[in-house]
N, C-alpha and C positions, 0 to 999 in steps of 0.2 A: 263079565258083565261091565265092569268100569271100562274097559277097553272098547267095548261096542258104543257104550255112550259117548266116550270121547270121540271115536271115529265119525259118529252121527253128528256131534256137535262141530267137529272139524269140516265135515261136508258142508254143513249149514252155513258156517262162517266164511268158506270159500264162495258160495253164492251170493252172500248178503253183503260181504265187504265193500263192493263197488258201489253199493249205495249208502254207505256210512260215511258221512262226510268228514269226519276228521281222519279217517283212513286215506280217504282221497286225498286230502290236503297234505299229510304227511309224505305220501308215496308218489305225488304229482311228479316231483323232479325226477324220479326213476322210471317214469313212464315216457313212452314215445307219444309226443303229443304234436297236434297240427295245430298251427297258428294262424288265424286270419285276422285282418284288420276290423272288418265290420261284416254284418250280414250280407251285403251285396257281394263282396269279395269271395263269400264262402261259395259261391256258383262256379263250378268247375266249367260248364258250358251254359249258354243262354238257355232260359227256360222253353224259347220257341223251339230250339234246335232239340232240346230233349223231348218236347211233346211230339215232334215230326217222328222222330225214332219210333216212340212208344206207339203213336197212331199207326204207324205202318205195320208193325208186328200185329196190333191188335186186328186190324183189318185183315192181315194173312190169315191169322187164327179163325178169324168168323167165316172165311170162305171154305176153309176145311170142314166145317159144321162137326166140330169135336164132341159136343154134348149128345149122350145116347150110346155113345161107342163105349166098348170096353175099357175099363181105365188106363191099362197099360198101353193098348194099342193108340188110344187117344194121345197119351203122353210121348209117344215115339213119333206120331204124326205131327205133334206141335214141336218136337226137336227139330225135325226136318224142315217145317215151315220156316223156323227161325235161322236154321243154315242157309236155306236158300236166299232170305232176305237180307241177312247180316253177314253171310259167310262163315259163320260159327255158331257154336250153341254153348250153354253152360249147365253142367250137371252136379248134383250132389255126390260127393265120394269121400272116402276116408282121406283125412288131412295129414300134411306132411308134419304137422305139429302135435298130432293126436286128436281124437275125435272125429268130427265131421267137417268137410270143407267144402268149397266150390271151385271147379276147374274150368278152363275153357277148352273145348274139343272142336274138330271139325267134322265133316259128313263121313269121314271114312271110320269114325268111333260110333255111329249110330248102329245098334246091332241088328236090326231089320228095317226094311223099306216098305212105305205104303205106297201102292202105285197110283194112288189118287192126289199125291202131293205136288206132282208136276203140274197136273192140270189145275189144281187149286191155286198154285202160284201165278199160272197164266190168267185165271180168272180175277186174281187180284188186282192186275193191271188195267182191267176195264172198269173198275169201281170207280164211279164219279167221286172228284177229289173236293169240287166245289157244289155246294147245295144251295147257293143264292137264288138260282132260278128253278129249283125244285124242292119238295119236301120229302122225296123219297130217296131212302138210301138203299142201293141195289146190292144183294148179297147173292150167293151162289144158287143155282136152280130157279133163277127167276123170283126168288123171295123178295118182298119189299117190306119195308118197317118205316112207320111214320116217324118223322123226325121234325123237331122244333127248327125253325128257320134260323140257323145261326151261321153255318158256313165255316170256311177256313180262308183267312185272309191270303192275299197275294204272296206274301213272304212265305207263309207255310206251303202253299201250293208249288212254289218254285222248288223248295226244299223237298217236296214229296216227288216231283219229277225228277229231280236229280236221283233220288233213291231208286225210282223206278227204271231209269237208263242203267244204273248199276246193277239192278237184278236181270236185266236183260243182257248186258254184258257178261254176267257171273254164269247165266244159262248156256251162252256161245262158249264161255271158256271150258265148261265142263264136257263139252263134245270135242275138245280138241286135245289130242293124246299129249302133246307137250306140257299143256296145263296140269294134265293129271300126273305127269312126272314132277312138275314143278310142286304140286300139292305134297307129294312124298318127300320131297326136298325140304319142304317148309318143316314137316315134322322131324326130320333129321338133324337139319341145322338150327332150328328153333328161331325162324324168321317171324317177326311179329306179324300176327293175322288179326290182332283187334288193335285198332288205332286209338290214340288218346282222344278222349272226347266222346267214347262210345258208351251208351247205355248197356249195362251188362247184368242188372239185377233190381228187383224191388224188394223193399223191407215190408214183408205182410204183417196183418195183424189187426187187431181191434184198437181204435183211435180213442183216447182219453183227453179230455181238457183238464188243467191242471187241478181242477176243484172235484173233479168225479172220482168216486172210489176205485180204487186198484189194489188196495192192500192185500186182500186175500188172493187175488190173482197173482200178486207179486211174490208171493212166499215161495221160496226155492225155485225162483224163476230167472234165469239169466238171459233173458230175452227180451227186457224191456228197454226200450230205445226211447230216449228224451230228445226231442227237437230242441231248436234254439229257443221258441216262444214258450217252452215249456209243455206242448203237447207230447203225450206218451203214446208209444205204439208197442202193443204187448204181441210179440212174434212167436209167442211159445204156442206149439202146435199138440199140446198134451193137456190132460186134467182139465181144471176149471176154466182155464184160458180157451181151451178149444171149444168147451159147452158154451161159453159167452160168445164166441164169433159166430157159431152155427146159429144159436137163438137171434143173433142181430140180422143175418142174413135171411133167417126165415121171416123176421117182422118187416124188413125193408125191402118189399118186393112190388114192382110196378108192373101190373098186368102179367104178362107172360115173362117179363124180365127180372133176373136177378140184378141186384145192384153190386154184387162182390163175388169174387171166386172163392169157394171153400175148399177146392181140390188141393190147395197148399197145405191142407192139414192132412194130406195122405202123401204117399211115396211117389205119386204120380200127378203132380200139377199139370193142369191143362194150359197153363202159361209158363213157360220155362223160366221166365225171369223171376217168379215168385219164391224165390230159395235165398233171398238175400240175408235172412236172419242167420244163415250158416257161414257167411263169410267170417274169417277169423281175423283177429287183430294182429298187426304187424309185430313183429319182434326181432330180435338179433338175427342176421342172417335171412330174413324174410321181410323184407322193406314192403311199404304199402305201395299197391298200385291202382287203388281205386278209391273213391272218396264218396260220402254221402251227400246228396244234394235234395234239400227239401222243396216240395212244389205243392203249392194248392191250387187245384184244378176246379174252375168254375164248371156250372152244370152245362155249358155249350162247347166246352173246349174237347170233351169226350163224349161221342154220341151214346145215347142210352142204351142202344144194343150192344155197345163194346165195354159196357161197365162191368159185364159179368166176368170179364177177364183180369179185372184190377182186384188186387188183395187187401184192400183196405175198406173200413166201414166204421162210422161212428158209434160208440158205446150208447150216447143218448143225444140224437139230433134234436135241434131247436124245435121247439112246439110251435105248430101253426104254419110251418114251411113244408112244402110238398117235399118228400125225401129225395126225389129226383133232382131237386133245384138246390139241394144243399151242398156247397162245395167241399170236395173231398181232399184230404191231404195224402199225398204219396211222398216215400222217402226213397229215391233212386241211388243206384249204384252206379258210378261214371268212372271210366278209367282216367287215370292221371298220366299214364305213358302207352306206348306199345306194349302188347302182352302177347308172349309165345303161345303157340298152341300146347296144351298139355300143363300150362303154368296155374298155378293156383292163385285164387283173389285173396288179396289182404287189404284190410281198411285201416283206419285211424278211429279207434274207439273213443278217443279224448280229442275234442275240437275246443280251443280256447279262442273265444271272440274277443278282440280288444275294442271296445267301443269308445 
């Protein structure tokens, strides 16, 4: 009986110690730490570049019309869409250091193929990128959704065009047998398939301001992420944390549109990026290859119909403000170096900002 109690206490301490300030202070020198000069230098890439990559994938997912499909089939179609747009996809899998982790894969690792994915990828290229002259955002099968006149500035549009040209080139490359052989060579030789500065994940969960209650949710919860400004992200997909997030999603709904994705709570997220909470901390022999980048999105930066693919929502949004107009915080994982196919993602859990 005593041994059982001691094991339970040991398990509880293992989870709690990372929030016990004296323990952190005493063990900080033994931890791998990422040092930045200030909050500005904490950015791996420009927020505008990150937003362009994110918007491109969200628009691609919108064209495939994944909602209403069987969960596993929708997840596979989403992986294919990401692979067509970015040339890779990320999946949750057993980690090299134990437990669960996230690795990078290519299209040859997707177990089944959805015949509509190629058509959807082509439809994506016809989606208008600038809404200054029109209030309608066109999606697949002629469906139109009313959108505020926000648009994308010229810099964003140029980056989108660059991304589109890459998609077209990738489609042509796949038809070429030489490039098929090159793809096999990549997996053998470990050539980098993900370049530095690439968005590879989002940290999902309920957003809490520093003064909001999170004590009960944080018990035995190792998925609470603290931003530089004190905002907390509860990325746990089980127990009370799961119930809180689902309740917030049901509360903040605008017409037919959900304001957040809740499929990340299942094994089959509809947005493949929404598994960032499973990226493990770097260790000896496993140096970090991604870093966290915090971005606060205003209401016009992500169109309302695309919010359903983002994995974050406020625990208690400000009163008197329409929920669709409230800025939302996302925590992105961005590569800091080239990453090989089959390589696991590792981040720095401790970032010290020297203001």
